[in-house]
C-alpha positions as CSV (number, residue, x, y, z in Angstrom):
1,M,-82.1,46.7,-11.9
2,D,-85.5,45.2,-12.8
3,L,-87.6,44.7,-9.7
4,N,-90.0,42.5,-11.6
5,R,-87.2,40.0,-12.2
6,C,-86.7,39.7,-8.4
7,E,-90.4,39.2,-7.7
8,K,-90.1,35.6,-8.8
9,Y,-88.1,34.8,-5.6
10,G,-90.5,33.7,-2.9
11,N,-87.8,33.6,-0.3
12,F,-87.2,37.0,1.4
13,I,-83.5,36.7,1.6
14,A,-83.1,35.6,-2.1
15,K,-85.4,38.5,-3.2
16,A,-83.4,41.0,-1.1
17,F,-80.1,39.6,-2.5
18,C,-81.5,40.0,-6.1
19,E,-82.6,43.6,-5.4
20,G,-79.3,44.5,-3.8
21,G,-77.5,44.3,-7.1
22,P,-73.9,43.2,-8.0
23,V,-72.4,44.6,-4.7
24,M,-74.3,41.9,-2.9
25,Y,-72.0,39.3,-4.4
26,M,-69.0,41.1,-2.7
27,I,-70.9,41.1,0.6
28,A,-71.8,37.5,0.2
29,F,-68.1,36.6,-0.5
30,V,-66.9,38.4,2.7
31,G,-69.8,36.8,4.6
32,L,-68.6,33.3,3.5
33,L,-65.0,34.2,4.7
34,V,-66.4,35.3,8.0
35,V,-68.4,32.1,8.5
36,F,-65.4,30.0,7.5
37,L,-63.1,31.8,10.0
38,I,-65.6,31.4,12.8
39,I,-66.0,27.6,12.2
40,E,-62.2,27.2,11.8
41,R,-61.5,29.0,15.1
42,V,-64.2,27.2,17.0
43,I,-62.8,23.8,16.0
44,A,-59.2,24.9,16.5
45,L,-59.8,26.3,20.0
46,Q,-61.6,23.1,21.0
47,K,-58.5,21.1,20.1
48,L,-56.0,23.6,21.5
49,T,-57.6,24.0,25.0
50,V,-57.6,21.6,27.9
51,D,-59.2,21.6,31.3
52,K,-56.8,23.5,33.4
53,R,-58.1,22.2,36.8
54,S,-57.9,18.5,35.7
55,L,-54.5,19.1,34.1
56,N,-53.1,20.8,37.2
57,E,-54.4,18.1,39.6
58,N,-52.7,15.3,37.6
59,L,-49.6,17.1,36.5
60,F,-48.8,18.8,39.8
61,S,-49.3,15.6,41.8
62,L,-46.5,14.0,39.6
63,I,-44.3,17.0,40.3
64,L,-44.9,16.7,44.1
65,R,-43.7,13.1,43.9
66,G,-40.7,14.2,41.9
67,E,-41.7,12.2,38.8
68,I,-40.6,14.8,36.2
69,K,-40.2,12.3,33.3
70,Q,-43.8,11.0,33.9
71,A,-45.0,14.6,34.0
72,I,-43.4,15.3,30.6
73,A,-44.9,12.1,29.2
74,F,-48.3,13.3,30.6
75,C,-47.9,16.6,28.7
76,D,-47.0,14.7,25.5
77,S,-50.2,12.7,25.8
78,R,-52.3,15.9,25.8
79,P,-50.6,18.2,23.2
80,A,-52.0,21.8,23.6
81,P,-50.5,25.3,24.2
82,L,-50.9,24.9,27.9
83,T,-49.3,21.5,28.2
84,N,-46.6,22.5,25.7
85,T,-45.7,25.5,27.9
86,L,-45.4,23.5,31.0
87,K,-43.5,20.8,29.2
88,E,-40.8,23.3,28.2
89,G,-40.3,24.2,31.9
90,L,-40.2,20.5,33.0
91,I,-37.5,19.7,30.4
92,Q,-35.3,22.4,31.9
93,V,-36.0,21.1,35.3
94,L,-35.0,17.6,34.2
95,N,-31.8,19.0,32.7
96,K,-31.0,20.6,36.1
97,R,-31.1,24.1,34.8
98,P,-31.5,27.1,37.1
99,D,-34.9,28.5,38.1
100,E,-34.4,31.5,35.9
101,E,-33.9,29.4,32.8
102,V,-36.9,27.2,33.6
103,Q,-39.1,30.4,33.8
104,V,-37.6,31.8,30.6
105,A,-38.3,28.6,28.7
106,M,-42.0,28.7,29.7
107,D,-42.2,32.4,28.9
108,A,-40.8,31.7,25.4
109,A,-43.3,28.8,25.0
110,V,-46.2,31.2,25.8
111,L,-45.0,33.6,23.0
112,R,-44.6,30.7,20.6
113,E,-48.0,29.1,21.3
114,T,-50.0,32.4,21.3
115,P,-50.1,32.7,17.5
116,R,-51.6,29.1,17.3
117,L,-54.4,30.3,19.5
118,E,-55.0,33.5,17.6
119,G,-54.8,32.0,14.1
120,W,-56.5,34.3,11.6
121,S,-59.1,35.5,14.1
122,S,-57.8,39.1,13.8
123,F,-59.1,39.1,10.2
124,L,-62.7,39.0,11.6
125,A,-62.3,42.6,12.7
126,V,-60.8,43.5,9.3
127,F,-63.7,41.8,7.4
128,G,-66.2,43.5,9.8
129,N,-64.8,46.9,8.7
130,V,-64.4,46.1,5.1
131,V,-67.9,44.7,4.6
132,V,-69.4,48.0,6.0
133,L,-67.5,49.9,3.4
134,I,-68.7,47.5,0.7
135,G,-72.3,47.9,1.9
136,L,-71.7,51.7,1.8
137,L,-70.5,51.4,-1.8
138,G,-73.7,49.6,-2.7
139,T,-75.7,52.2,-0.9
140,I,-74.0,55.0,-2.9
141,G,-74.4,53.1,-6.1
142,G,-78.1,52.6,-5.5
143,L,-78.7,56.3,-4.7
144,I,-76.7,57.4,-7.8
145,Q,-78.9,55.0,-9.9
146,S,-82.1,56.4,-8.2
147,F,-81.4,60.1,-8.6
148,G,-79.0,60.1,-11.6
149,G,-81.2,58.2,-13.9
150,I,-84.7,59.6,-13.3
151,K,-83.9,63.0,-14.8
152,F,-83.6,61.4,-18.3
153,A,-86.5,58.9,-17.8
154,D,-90.1,59.5,-18.8
155,Q,-92.8,60.0,-16.2
156,S,-94.0,56.4,-16.4
157,T,-90.7,54.9,-15.4
158,K,-89.4,57.4,-12.9
159,A,-91.2,55.8,-9.9
160,A,-89.9,52.3,-10.9
161,M,-86.3,53.5,-11.3
162,L,-86.4,55.4,-8.0
163,S,-87.8,52.4,-6.2
164,A,-85.2,50.1,-7.7
165,G,-82.3,52.3,-6.7
166,I,-83.5,52.8,-3.2
167,S,-84.1,49.1,-2.8
168,E,-80.6,48.4,-3.9
169,A,-79.2,50.9,-1.5
170,L,-81.1,49.7,1.5
171,N,-80.5,46.0,0.9
172,C,-76.7,46.6,0.5
173,T,-76.7,48.6,3.8
174,A,-78.7,45.9,5.7
175,F,-76.7,42.9,4.5
176,G,-73.4,44.7,5.0
177,L,-74.3,45.6,8.5
178,F,-75.5,42.1,9.3
179,V,-72.2,40.5,8.2
180,A,-70.2,43.2,10.0
181,I,-72.1,42.6,13.3
182,L,-71.6,38.9,13.0
183,A,-67.8,39.4,12.4
184,I,-67.3,41.8,15.2
185,I,-69.2,39.8,17.8
186,A,-67.3,36.6,16.8
187,F,-64.0,38.6,17.0
188,G,-64.8,39.8,20.5
189,F,-65.8,36.3,21.6
190,F,-62.6,34.8,20.3
191,Q,-60.5,37.5,21.9
192,I,-62.0,36.6,25.3
193,R,-61.4,32.9,24.7
194,I,-57.8,33.5,23.5
195,G,-57.1,35.9,26.4
196,K,-58.3,33.3,28.9
197,A,-56.1,30.6,27.4
198,I,-53.1,32.9,27.5
199,N,-53.8,33.8,31.2
200,E,-54.1,30.1,32.0
201,M,-50.7,29.4,30.5
202,L,-49.1,32.2,32.5
203,E,-50.8,31.3,35.7
204,S,-50.0,27.6,35.4
205,S,-46.4,28.3,34.5
206,M,-46.0,30.4,37.7
207,N,-47.6,27.7,39.7
208,L,-45.4,25.1,38.3
209,M,-42.3,27.3,38.9
210,N,-43.3,27.7,42.6
211,L,-43.9,24.0,42.9
212,V,-40.5,23.1,41.4
213,V,-38.7,25.6,43.7
214,A,-40.3,24.1,46.8
215,N,-39.8,20.5,45.8
216,R,-36.4,20.3,44.0
217,D,-35.1,17.9,46.6
218,K,-37.8,15.4,45.7
219,I,-37.0,15.4,41.9
220,K,-36.0,12.1,40.4
221,Y,-33.5,12.6,37.6
């Protein structure tokens, strides 16, 4: 790699990318995938989550009055994994099914809705591990270039070749670690958000079940 060619870049990141060699394109590609997944999950989770407290206040008040059809319509007006789960239970209640079948329907809905919440977020952990290995590949390549080529070079070019190889190794390591850290932090954040949403579905389904059991005599079919 010619370091003089990279000197024309005034921007630090552009210069480092140039000095990192061809492996930096692989790191950049994985980095773009990571950013795309982060943006996609942020948007998706905003659409797929609802305010549990507000939902329970409105929905449970309808159930207390025995208005199951209105409760189902309320869930339809706010489609999300939480409302879809509760809706499945309410449909069984409206069909006069036993309590066990109501709970089974909601449990099945939780299993069905969970993949929608998770999406492709698990790939963030995969990309985090892969990009570290890609960065290591660039590091090894840079070191091989540094110490493998200088033994055949003349005295005037040895220092330049050594500098170029070490620069490539360090830049690949740094950029690979940066993308990996971003991916792993995002993965942990989404796991917390997804786990919270799943817990809300389970908690709300149990609350709805208890409410239905205690107020079956008020239900309007």
